C-alpha positions as CSV (number, residue, x, y, z in Angstrom):
1,M,4.5,18.6,25.5
2,T,2.3,17.5,22.7
3,D,1.2,14.2,22.1
4,L,4.4,13.4,19.4
5,T,2.3,10.4,18.1
6,K,-0.2,13.0,16.7
7,L,1.7,15.1,14.8
8,T,2.1,14.5,10.9
9,I,5.6,13.6,9.7
10,A,5.5,17.5,8.0
11,E,4.7,18.5,11.6
12,A,7.2,16.5,13.3
13,R,10.3,17.4,10.8
14,D,9.7,21.1,11.5
15,G,9.8,20.4,15.7
16,L,12.8,18.8,15.2
17,K,14.4,21.0,13.2
18,A,13.7,24.0,15.5
19,S,14.4,21.4,18.6
20,K,11.0,21.5,19.9
21,F,11.3,17.5,21.6
22,S,14.5,14.9,19.8
23,A,14.6,12.2,17.4
24,R,14.4,10.1,20.3
25,E,11.6,10.9,22.2
26,L,9.5,11.3,19.1
27,T,10.5,7.7,18.7
28,A,10.4,6.8,22.4
29,A,6.3,8.0,22.5
30,H,5.9,5.7,19.3
31,I,7.6,2.7,21.1
32,T,5.3,3.5,24.1
33,A,2.1,3.7,21.6
34,M,3.5,0.4,19.9
35,D,3.6,-1.7,23.6
36,S,-0.1,-0.4,24.0
37,A,-1.9,-1.3,20.7
38,R,-0.5,-5.1,20.2
39,G,-4.3,-5.7,20.4
40,L,-4.0,-5.2,16.8
41,N,-1.3,-7.1,15.2
42,A,0.1,-4.9,13.2
43,F,3.3,-5.9,13.3
44,I,5.2,-9.2,12.9
45,T,8.5,-7.7,14.3
46,E,9.0,-4.9,16.5
47,T,12.4,-3.0,16.2
48,P,12.4,-0.7,19.4
49,E,16.5,-0.7,20.0
50,K,17.2,-0.6,16.8
51,A,14.8,2.3,16.6
52,V,16.4,4.1,19.3
53,E,19.9,3.5,17.7
54,A,18.9,4.9,14.7
55,A,16.7,8.1,16.6
56,T,20.0,9.0,18.4
57,K,22.1,9.1,15.1
58,S,19.5,11.1,13.5
59,D,19.6,13.6,16.6
60,E,23.4,14.2,15.8
61,K,22.8,14.5,12.3
62,L,20.1,17.0,13.0
63,A,22.5,19.2,15.8
64,N,25.2,19.1,12.9
65,G,22.8,20.6,10.4
66,E,22.7,17.3,8.4
67,A,19.4,16.3,8.1
68,G,17.7,14.1,5.2
69,L,14.4,14.1,4.4
70,M,13.0,12.1,6.7
71,E,15.0,12.4,9.9
72,G,14.3,11.2,12.9
73,I,10.6,10.0,11.9
74,P,9.6,6.6,13.2
75,I,8.0,4.5,10.2
76,A,6.9,1.0,10.0
77,I,8.3,-1.5,7.4
78,K,5.7,-4.0,5.4
79,D,7.2,-7.1,6.2
80,L,8.0,-8.0,2.2
81,F,11.1,-5.6,2.4
82,C,13.9,-7.2,3.2
83,T,15.8,-5.4,6.5
84,K,19.8,-6.5,6.6
85,G,19.9,-8.4,10.0
86,T,16.3,-8.2,10.9
87,L,13.5,-11.3,10.2
88,T,11.7,-11.1,7.3
89,T,8.5,-12.9,6.6
90,A,6.5,-12.2,3.9
91,A,3.7,-12.9,6.5
92,S,4.7,-16.9,5.6
93,H,5.3,-20.3,7.7
94,I,8.1,-20.5,4.8
95,L,10.3,-18.0,5.4
96,D,10.1,-18.5,9.0
97,G,13.9,-17.6,10.8
98,F,15.3,-15.9,7.3
99,T,17.3,-13.3,8.0
100,P,18.5,-11.1,5.0
101,E,22.4,-10.2,4.8
102,Y,21.3,-6.9,2.5
103,E,18.6,-4.2,2.4
104,S,16.3,-3.7,0.1
105,T,16.6,-0.8,-2.0
106,V,13.3,1.4,-0.9
107,S,14.3,0.6,2.5
108,A,17.9,1.7,2.0
109,N,16.9,5.2,0.5
110,L,14.4,5.6,3.3
111,W,17.2,5.1,6.3
112,T,19.8,7.6,3.9
113,E,17.3,9.9,4.7
114,G,17.3,9.4,8.1
115,A,13.9,7.5,8.4
116,V,13.4,5.1,11.6
117,M,12.7,1.8,12.1
118,L,9.6,0.4,14.3
119,G,9.2,-2.5,12.7
120,K,8.2,-4.6,10.3
121,A,4.7,-4.5,9.7
122,N,2.1,-7.3,9.3
123,L,0.6,-8.2,6.1
124,D,-1.7,-11.2,4.0
125,E,1.1,-13.7,2.9
126,F,3.4,-13.0,0.4
127,A,0.8,-9.6,-0.1
128,M,-1.8,-11.8,-1.4
129,G,-5.6,-11.1,-0.3
130,S,-7.7,-8.1,0.4
131,S,-8.3,-8.3,4.5
132,N,-5.4,-8.8,5.8
133,E,-6.8,-12.4,6.6
134,T,-4.2,-14.4,5.5
135,S,-1.3,-13.7,7.6
136,Y,0.8,-16.9,9.1
137,Y,0.7,-14.2,11.9
138,G,-2.4,-13.6,12.3
139,N,-5.0,-11.1,11.4
140,V,-4.3,-7.3,11.5
141,V,-7.4,-5.6,13.0
142,N,-8.8,-2.0,11.8
143,P,-8.3,0.2,14.5
144,W,-11.9,1.9,13.2
145,R,-15.2,0.3,14.9
146,R,-18.7,0.4,13.2
147,K,-21.1,2.9,15.5
148,K,-23.8,-0.1,15.4
149,D,-21.3,-3.1,17.4
150,D,-17.7,-3.6,18.5
151,Q,-17.2,-6.3,15.9
152,P,-14.0,-6.5,14.5
153,L,-13.1,-5.5,10.9
154,V,-10.6,-6.1,8.6
155,P,-8.0,-3.2,7.9
156,G,-8.1,-4.0,4.1
157,G,-4.9,-6.0,2.4
158,S,-2.1,-6.6,1.8
159,S,-0.5,-4.1,3.4
160,G,-3.3,-4.1,6.6
161,G,-0.3,-3.6,9.0
162,S,0.9,-0.6,7.9
163,A,-2.5,0.7,7.3
164,S,-3.8,-0.1,11.4
165,A,0.0,1.2,12.2
166,V,-0.3,4.4,10.3
167,S,-4.1,5.1,11.3
168,S,-3.7,4.3,14.8
169,N,-0.8,6.4,15.9
170,I,2.0,4.2,16.2
171,A,3.6,4.8,13.3
172,M,4.2,8.1,11.6
173,G,4.3,6.3,8.4
174,A,5.2,2.9,7.0
175,T,6.0,1.2,3.1
176,G,3.3,-0.3,1.4
177,T,3.4,-2.5,-1.5
178,D,0.4,-2.2,-4.4
179,T,0.0,-5.0,-6.9
180,G,-4.0,-4.7,-7.4
181,G,-4.1,-1.9,-4.9
182,S,-2.8,-3.1,-2.3
183,I,-1.7,0.1,-1.0
184,R,-4.6,2.2,-1.8
185,Q,-7.7,0.0,-0.9
186,P,-6.3,-0.5,2.8
187,A,-5.7,3.6,3.1
188,A,-9.4,3.7,2.1
189,F,-10.2,1.1,5.1
190,T,-8.4,2.8,8.0
191,G,-8.9,6.3,7.0
192,I,-5.3,7.3,5.8
193,V,-3.5,8.5,2.8
194,G,-1.8,6.0,0.2
195,M,0.1,6.2,-3.3
196,K,1.1,3.6,-5.5
197,P,3.5,5.3,-7.8
198,T,4.0,4.6,-11.4
199,Y,5.3,1.3,-12.4
200,G,9.7,1.6,-12.5
201,R,9.5,4.7,-9.8
202,C,10.0,2.8,-7.0
203,S,13.1,0.3,-7.4
204,R,11.7,-3.4,-6.2
205,W,15.3,-4.9,-5.5
206,G,15.5,-6.6,-2.5
207,T,11.4,-6.2,-2.1
208,V,9.9,-10.3,-1.9
209,A,8.3,-10.7,-5.0
210,F,4.5,-11.6,-5.5
211,A,3.6,-10.1,-9.3
212,S,6.8,-8.6,-10.8
213,S,5.0,-6.8,-14.1
214,L,2.4,-5.4,-11.0
215,D,4.4,-4.8,-7.9
216,Q,5.3,-1.4,-6.4
217,A,6.5,0.5,-3.2
218,G,5.1,3.1,-2.3
219,P,4.2,5.4,1.2
220,M,1.0,5.5,3.2
221,T,1.0,8.2,5.9
222,R,-1.9,10.5,7.4
223,T,-1.8,13.9,4.9
224,V,-0.9,14.1,1.3
225,R,1.8,16.3,2.1
226,D,3.4,13.5,4.3
227,T,2.9,11.0,1.2
228,A,5.0,13.5,-1.0
229,I,7.6,14.0,1.6
230,M,8.1,9.7,2.3
231,L,7.8,9.4,-1.5
232,E,10.5,11.4,-2.4
233,A,12.6,9.6,0.0
234,M,11.8,6.3,-1.0
235,A,11.9,6.8,-4.8
236,G,15.5,6.9,-7.4
237,F,16.8,4.9,-10.5
238,D,17.8,1.8,-9.1
239,A,20.6,-0.1,-11.5
240,K,20.1,-3.6,-9.8
241,D,16.1,-3.4,-10.8
242,S,15.8,-4.0,-14.3
243,T,12.5,-2.4,-14.0
244,S,13.4,0.7,-12.2
245,V,13.1,3.8,-14.4
246,D,15.8,6.4,-14.7
247,M,14.1,8.9,-14.2
248,E,15.2,12.9,-12.0
249,V,12.9,12.6,-9.0
250,P,10.9,15.9,-8.5
251,N,10.6,17.2,-5.2
252,F,7.1,16.0,-5.0
253,E,6.1,18.6,-2.0
254,A,6.5,21.7,-4.1
255,A,3.5,20.0,-6.4
256,L,1.3,20.9,-3.1
257,T,0.1,24.3,-4.8
258,G,-3.4,24.8,-4.2
259,D,-4.0,25.7,-7.6
260,I,-6.0,23.2,-10.2
261,R,-8.1,26.0,-11.8
262,G,-8.4,25.0,-15.5
263,L,-7.1,20.7,-14.7
264,K,-9.1,18.3,-16.7
265,V,-10.1,15.9,-14.5
266,G,-12.0,12.4,-16.1
267,I,-15.1,10.5,-14.6
268,P,-15.1,7.1,-15.9
269,K,-18.5,5.8,-17.3
270,E,-17.7,2.3,-16.6
271,Y,-16.9,2.8,-12.8
272,R,-20.4,3.5,-12.1
273,L,-21.2,0.1,-11.6
274,D,-24.6,-2.0,-11.3
275,G,-25.1,-2.0,-7.9
276,M,-22.7,0.3,-6.4
277,S,-23.4,1.4,-2.9
278,E,-25.3,4.6,-2.6
279,E,-22.6,6.0,-0.3
280,I,-20.0,5.0,-2.4
281,A,-21.8,6.9,-5.4
282,A,-23.0,10.5,-2.9
283,L,-19.4,10.4,-1.9
284,W,-17.8,10.8,-5.4
285,E,-20.2,12.9,-6.6
286,Q,-19.1,14.9,-3.2
287,G,-15.6,15.0,-4.7
288,I,-16.7,16.0,-8.2
289,E,-18.3,19.0,-6.7
290,W,-15.3,19.5,-4.6
291,L,-12.9,19.6,-7.7
292,K,-14.9,21.6,-9.8
293,S,-15.5,24.1,-7.0
294,A,-11.9,24.9,-7.3
295,G,-12.0,25.4,-10.4
296,A,-11.1,22.4,-12.5
297,E,-13.4,21.3,-15.7
298,I,-14.6,17.9,-15.1
299,V,-14.9,15.4,-18.5
300,E,-17.2,12.4,-19.0
301,I,-14.6,10.0,-20.3
302,S,-14.8,6.2,-21.3
303,L,-12.5,2.9,-20.2
304,P,-14.1,0.5,-22.5
305,H,-12.4,-2.3,-21.0
306,T,-12.5,-1.6,-17.8
307,K,-14.9,-4.7,-17.0
308,Y,-12.1,-7.2,-17.9
309,A,-9.1,-5.7,-16.0
310,L,-10.3,-8.1,-13.1
311,P,-10.7,-11.4,-14.9
312,A,-7.1,-10.1,-16.5
313,Y,-5.5,-9.6,-13.3
314,Y,-6.2,-12.8,-11.7
315,I,-4.9,-14.9,-14.6
316,I,-1.5,-12.4,-15.1
317,A,-0.9,-12.0,-11.2
318,P,-1.5,-15.6,-10.3
319,A,0.6,-16.7,-12.8
320,E,3.4,-14.5,-12.2
321,A,3.3,-15.8,-8.5
322,S,3.8,-19.3,-9.7
323,S,6.6,-18.4,-10.9
324,N,8.2,-16.3,-8.4
325,L,7.8,-18.4,-5.3
326,A,8.6,-21.7,-6.7
327,R,12.1,-21.1,-5.3
328,Y,10.7,-21.1,-1.7
329,D,11.6,-25.0,-1.7
330,G,13.2,-25.9,1.7
331,V,16.6,-25.9,0.4
332,R,18.6,-22.6,0.5
333,Y,16.1,-20.8,3.4
334,G,13.5,-20.7,5.3
335,L,10.9,-23.7,6.1
336,R,12.0,-27.1,5.8
337,V,10.1,-30.5,6.4
338,E,11.9,-33.5,5.7
339,G,10.4,-36.3,3.5
340,D,11.7,-39.6,1.9
341,S,13.0,-38.3,-1.7
342,L,14.1,-34.5,-2.6
343,D,10.6,-34.5,-4.7
344,D,8.9,-35.5,-1.1
345,M,10.6,-32.9,0.6
346,Y,10.2,-30.3,-1.9
347,S,6.1,-31.1,-1.4
348,R,5.9,-31.1,2.0
349,T,7.4,-27.9,2.8
350,R,5.7,-26.3,0.4
351,A,2.3,-27.6,1.5
352,A,3.4,-27.1,5.2
353,G,4.6,-23.6,4.8
354,F,2.1,-21.9,2.1
355,G,-1.4,-20.9,3.2
356,H,-4.4,-22.0,1.5
357,E,-5.2,-18.2,-0.4
358,V,-1.2,-18.5,-1.6
359,Q,-1.6,-22.7,-2.7
360,R,-4.9,-21.4,-4.4
361,R,-3.3,-18.2,-6.3
362,I,-0.4,-20.9,-7.3
363,L,-2.6,-23.4,-8.4
364,I,-4.2,-21.0,-10.5
365,G,-1.3,-19.7,-12.3
366,T,0.1,-22.8,-12.8
367,Y,-2.8,-24.0,-14.7
368,A,-2.7,-20.7,-16.4
369,L,1.1,-21.1,-17.6
370,S,0.4,-24.9,-18.8
371,A,1.3,-26.5,-22.0
372,G,-2.4,-26.1,-24.1
373,Y,-3.6,-23.5,-21.6
374,Y,-1.1,-20.4,-22.0
375,D,-2.4,-19.4,-25.1
376,A,-6.2,-19.7,-24.6
377,Y,-5.3,-17.9,-20.7
378,Y,-2.0,-16.0,-20.0
379,L,-1.6,-14.6,-23.6
380,K,-4.8,-13.5,-23.8
381,A,-4.9,-11.9,-20.5
382,Q,-1.8,-10.0,-21.9
383,K,-3.3,-8.6,-24.8
384,V,-6.4,-7.3,-22.5
385,R,-3.9,-5.9,-20.5
386,A,-2.5,-3.8,-23.3
387,R,-5.8,-2.5,-24.4
388,I,-6.8,-1.7,-21.0
389,A,-3.2,0.4,-20.8
390,E,-4.6,2.0,-24.4
391,D,-7.7,3.4,-23.2
392,F,-5.8,5.4,-20.2
393,K,-3.2,6.5,-23.2
394,E,-6.6,7.8,-24.8
395,A,-8.2,9.4,-21.9
396,Y,-5.0,11.2,-20.7
397,K,-5.1,12.7,-24.2
398,T,-8.5,14.9,-23.0
399,V,-8.1,15.1,-19.4
400,D,-4.8,15.5,-17.1
401,T,-6.2,13.4,-14.0
402,I,-8.9,10.9,-13.1
403,L,-10.8,10.8,-9.7
404,T,-12.6,7.2,-8.5
405,P,-14.3,5.5,-5.9
406,T,-11.4,3.1,-4.1
407,A,-13.0,0.7,-3.1
408,P,-16.1,-0.8,-3.3
409,S,-17.7,-0.8,0.3
410,A,-16.0,0.3,3.7
411,A,-14.1,-1.7,6.0
412,F,-16.3,-5.4,6.2
413,A,-16.2,-7.6,9.8
414,F,-13.9,-10.6,10.0
415,G,-15.0,-14.0,8.2
416,E,-17.9,-11.6,6.0
417,K,-16.2,-12.4,2.3
418,G,-13.2,-15.2,3.3
419,D,-15.6,-18.1,2.4
420,D,-16.3,-15.9,-1.4
421,P,-13.1,-16.1,-3.1
422,L,-14.8,-14.2,-6.4
423,E,-16.6,-11.1,-3.5
424,M,-13.4,-10.8,-2.0
425,Y,-11.1,-10.2,-5.2
426,L,-14.2,-7.9,-6.0
427,N,-12.8,-5.6,-3.5
428,D,-10.1,-4.7,-6.2
429,V,-12.5,-3.3,-8.6
430,F,-11.5,0.4,-9.1
431,T,-7.7,-0.1,-7.6
432,V,-6.7,-3.1,-10.5
433,P,-6.8,-1.4,-13.9
434,A,-4.9,1.1,-12.9
435,S,-2.5,-1.5,-11.5
436,L,-2.1,-3.5,-14.9
437,A,-1.4,0.2,-16.8
438,G,1.4,0.8,-14.5
439,L,0.0,4.1,-13.4
440,P,0.4,6.3,-10.6
441,G,-2.9,6.8,-8.1
442,I,-3.7,7.9,-4.8
443,S,-6.1,7.2,-2.2
444,L,-7.0,9.9,0.5
445,P,-10.2,9.7,3.0
446,T,-13.0,11.6,2.0
447,G,-15.9,10.6,4.5
448,L,-17.3,8.5,6.8
449,S,-20.5,5.9,5.9
450,A,-23.6,5.4,8.1
451,D,-22.1,3.1,10.4
452,G,-18.7,6.1,11.0
453,L,-16.2,4.1,8.7
454,P,-13.6,6.0,6.6
455,L,-14.8,6.3,3.0
456,G,-11.8,7.0,0.4
457,L,-11.4,8.2,-2.9
458,Q,-8.5,7.6,-5.6
459,I,-6.7,10.1,-8.1
460,L,-5.3,8.6,-11.2
461,G,-2.5,10.1,-13.2
462,R,-0.7,10.1,-16.2
463,P,2.5,7.4,-16.2
464,F,5.6,9.5,-14.0
465,D,3.0,12.9,-13.4
466,E,3.1,11.5,-9.7
467,E,3.2,15.6,-9.1
468,T,-0.2,16.5,-10.5
469,V,-1.8,13.6,-9.0
470,I,-0.2,15.0,-5.4
471,R,-1.6,18.6,-6.3
472,T,-4.8,17.4,-6.8
473,A,-5.4,15.2,-4.0
474,G,-4.1,18.3,-1.9
475,V,-7.1,20.2,-3.0
476,L,-9.8,17.7,-2.6
477,E,-7.8,16.8,0.9
478,E,-8.2,20.2,1.8
479,A,-12.5,20.4,0.7
480,A,-12.7,17.2,2.7
481,N,-10.9,18.4,5.8
482,F,-11.2,14.9,7.0
483,T,-10.6,15.7,10.7
484,A,-12.0,11.9,11.6
485,K,-10.0,9.6,13.8
486,P,-10.4,5.7,15.3
487,D,-11.8,6.1,19.2
488,A,-8.7,4.3,20.5
489,W,-10.7,1.6,21.7
490,W,-7.6,-0.6,21.8
491,R,-5.6,1.0,24.7
492,G,-8.4,0.6,26.8
């Protein structure tokens, strides 16, 4: 039998319906693959028993002709989504032992469509990071290695565990969350496809909050078609989430027509940064040529407030985080460190429970929201955010999608940027603007660096026009024909 872990979601779906293999066999193959890949540290909690139980139910539904969109497909769930009866940690010490009594809407939607949970994927603590070096449960390792050395590389963040699991074929897909690029950047670093839908397309209910006005769930898979399938299963209106938008969920897979003739693709001149890697610049030019050859019209556009996106983001996101994380105090759930008084218990618990990066962002955010600084920082950042959104709105009067690099570099080694927070934050330079504007974006692998590492391009679209983004991505994917794979060193 074909190695079942190498199938795409679409191939596995068709194979299951044709009874070429069972959901239990597909799940067993991935559980075996997980056992051989512990060196990647992609999972915080593995759930093989629950996976087998779910796969057994999927086989029954398949036999009865009742298959859902993701029936029998083994996936990883980022450990930011609450899963009923399964430890949910947000990769933080402060949530030690927290087992929710409820299910996040996104994961519930996936279970309704027949998906099988292999486990909870590792991440940066509370999704704060660009390299997956801030998890209480240790670093996630990128399955890819440079040609020149065997130095372990970061998988990107915060959805690094999800990205590593999909890239190494130990999960067919995974959920991620994107606040400032946390789906798209790790997708680029690990050679997979990652999509951030429009803000409001997927419910945030039951997802541990980082920055409520930015967080958005999305799929991480190995192909654009798989992303379309998984996004349809995840999305939908949720009355429990006040930011959820009541819109019909399209058949995203049907958008993959392969035809982008006459489509206008914008190229923002502000994204041509000083000192940009020649490899990234060349890949971007190649992407432009591929789309032009497919019949798209290339249009240079201006997004003049782009240079203010990162500073605005790193005021707004920490401010919202400081507010959201105030609930972790040792009283109701998770870690509790006793003290001499209630205030002492609060401070001891939070000091022991939060890692350095989370503490840094809480302090920045609290400062930005404090009396005397609110107008100078937070309010001004929100005004800048509105200008950035207006730039995109203006651009979409003349173009249908926008093409940019996903990240300013390929994956880097552990410790290379950890000592300089500003350098680390620059990893989000191409992804943050779309997050601030709430726009859909997809990253897909389109080439290799000189060191043999994957590089990605991203396509951005109008609000709730994921279909055009997916259609464009499908054409770019076919032109790039990215077939490179990591060499599976972790099995040896």
